[in-house]
Backbone bond lengths (Angstrom), bond angles and torsions (degrees), N, CA, C in turn:
res aa  C-N    CA-C-N  psi(-1)  N-CA   C-N-CA  omega(-1)  CA-C   N-CA-C  phi
1 L - - - 1.452 - - 1.517 110.69 -
2 E 1.294 114.88 142.75 1.463 120.50 175.75 1.519 108.76 -88.56
3 K 1.313 116.22 128.32 1.467 120.72 -179.98 1.528 109.12 -89.78
4 K 1.306 116.60 127.15 1.465 122.53 179.39 1.518 109.28 -99.19
5 V 1.333 115.87 139.39 1.458 122.04 176.74 1.523 107.46 -113.66
6 H 1.313 116.74 134.48 1.461 121.76 179.66 1.518 108.65 -111.21
7 E 1.318 116.11 128.62 1.469 122.53 176.90 1.518 108.82 -110.26
8 T 1.313 116.74 144.20 1.452 121.94 172.50 1.516 107.89 -96.08
9 L 1.331 116.83 123.86 1.459 121.95 179.45 1.521 107.61 -96.47
10 S 1.318 116.80 121.35 1.456 121.77 -173.61 1.530 111.32 -87.31
11 V 1.340 115.79 129.08 1.464 122.37 176.56 1.520 108.88 -128.87
12 N 1.349 116.98 167.51 1.465 121.43 -172.80 1.526 115.23 -90.29
13 S 1.334 117.74 -4.85 1.458 120.37 -173.83 1.530 108.90 -156.97
14 E 1.333 116.09 178.89 1.457 120.28 178.33 1.526 110.21 -63.72
15 V 1.306 116.69 138.97 1.463 122.37 179.80 1.523 109.17 -79.97
16 T 1.344 115.89 131.95 1.462 120.47 178.17 1.522 111.91 -103.77
17 S 1.338 117.48 -27.49 1.462 119.70 177.37 1.523 110.57 -160.32
18 I 1.324 113.60 154.72 1.465 121.97 176.95 1.518 107.09 -135.76
19 D 1.323 116.47 137.61 1.455 120.72 176.25 1.521 108.18 -138.54
20 I 1.309 116.47 150.18 1.456 121.65 175.72 1.524 107.44 -105.61
21 H 1.316 116.54 127.69 1.468 122.54 178.99 1.520 109.82 -61.15
22 S 1.317 116.99 156.16 1.468 120.97 -179.39 1.531 112.87 -62.47
23 N 1.345 117.42 -16.71 1.467 119.63 177.23 1.529 111.43 -75.53
24 G 1.335 117.07 -8.46 1.450 121.98 177.94 1.514 114.92 75.83
25 K 1.321 117.33 3.10 1.465 120.76 -176.14 1.523 113.76 -117.06
26 D 1.317 117.61 -30.80 1.462 120.68 -175.34 1.524 111.00 -96.56
27 A 1.337 115.96 132.64 1.459 122.30 174.61 1.521 107.59 -106.49
28 I 1.328 116.44 129.51 1.455 121.80 178.27 1.526 106.37 -108.56
29 V 1.333 115.83 123.64 1.457 122.33 -174.01 1.529 108.61 -122.81
30 S 1.335 117.43 125.67 1.463 120.19 175.02 1.523 108.40 -109.49
31 T 1.337 115.28 148.27 1.459 120.57 -176.74 1.526 110.93 -120.78
32 L 1.305 115.44 164.17 1.461 122.27 179.69 1.529 111.45 -60.80
33 S 1.321 117.82 -28.10 1.468 121.17 179.85 1.528 112.40 -77.39
34 G 1.345 117.31 -4.87 1.457 120.48 178.62 1.515 114.10 95.98
35 Q 1.310 118.35 -1.16 1.455 122.19 179.69 1.534 109.35 -80.42
36 I 1.336 116.64 140.97 1.460 122.49 176.10 1.524 107.57 -118.94
37 Y 1.318 116.26 125.78 1.465 122.40 -178.42 1.523 109.14 -109.69
38 I 1.319 115.90 141.45 1.457 121.48 174.81 1.524 106.73 -119.18
39 W 1.332 115.76 115.26 1.459 122.20 -176.14 1.525 110.36 -113.52
40 N 1.314 117.31 141.28 1.455 121.66 165.00 1.520 104.00 -81.08
41 A 1.323 116.59 101.57 1.460 120.94 -171.42 1.529 114.25 -63.36
42 P 1.339 119.75 -45.33 1.468 118.14 -178.99 1.531 113.45 -61.55
43 E 1.309 117.06 -32.05 1.462 121.65 -178.61 1.532 112.89 -94.18
44 G 1.341 117.52 -17.89 1.462 120.99 -176.75 1.518 112.32 69.28
45 V 1.344 116.43 31.32 1.466 121.69 -176.00 1.531 109.67 -110.30
46 L 1.327 116.12 130.31 1.461 121.51 176.18 1.521 109.20 -72.66
47 K 1.346 116.98 121.04 1.461 121.55 -179.59 1.523 111.79 -89.91
48 G 1.341 116.82 -29.51 1.454 119.42 -179.44 1.515 111.21 173.59
49 T 1.327 114.79 172.19 1.458 121.32 178.32 1.516 109.62 -134.71
50 I 1.309 115.15 157.18 1.460 122.46 175.09 1.518 106.60 -128.29
51 E 1.318 117.13 129.97 1.463 121.53 177.07 1.517 107.52 -84.09
52 G 1.322 117.10 101.22 1.455 122.03 -177.75 1.513 113.62 -98.81
53 K 1.326 118.20 2.86 1.469 121.42 -175.11 1.525 112.39 -57.51
54 R 1.297 117.97 -41.78 1.461 120.30 -179.13 1.528 111.13 -64.45
55 D 1.322 116.78 -30.17 1.456 120.33 -179.21 1.516 112.88 -72.26
56 V 1.336 118.66 -28.15 1.455 120.67 -177.08 1.528 112.67 -100.37
57 M 1.293 118.86 -6.42 1.464 120.93 -176.47 1.520 112.55 -62.65
58 G 1.317 118.87 -31.00 1.453 120.62 -179.45 1.513 113.11 -62.29
59 G 1.345 116.43 -29.04 1.443 121.21 -177.08 1.520 113.51 -98.43
60 R 1.336 118.19 -0.57 1.461 121.22 -177.20 1.513 110.22 -132.32
61 L 1.308 115.25 147.75 1.453 119.90 172.88 1.520 108.67 -87.19
62 K 1.316 117.61 159.55 1.460 122.16 -176.95 1.530 112.54 -56.18
63 D 1.338 117.38 -37.72 1.458 121.47 -176.44 1.537 113.99 -91.13
64 D 1.324 119.13 5.38 1.468 122.32 178.78 1.518 110.85 -68.59
């Protein structure tokens, strides 16, 4: 049997979407706060973040 390990990836807000990159290794996670995380999923290592809050502010009110 193959043993599976599950990692919890920590983010700063509620997750709104998750996508797996075409390379099959990177998970891209966006949050309600506008932050975008890029994780190396097999290793559970954060590769980087993108501050997307300014991009979504036009469609949201401050108190949304």
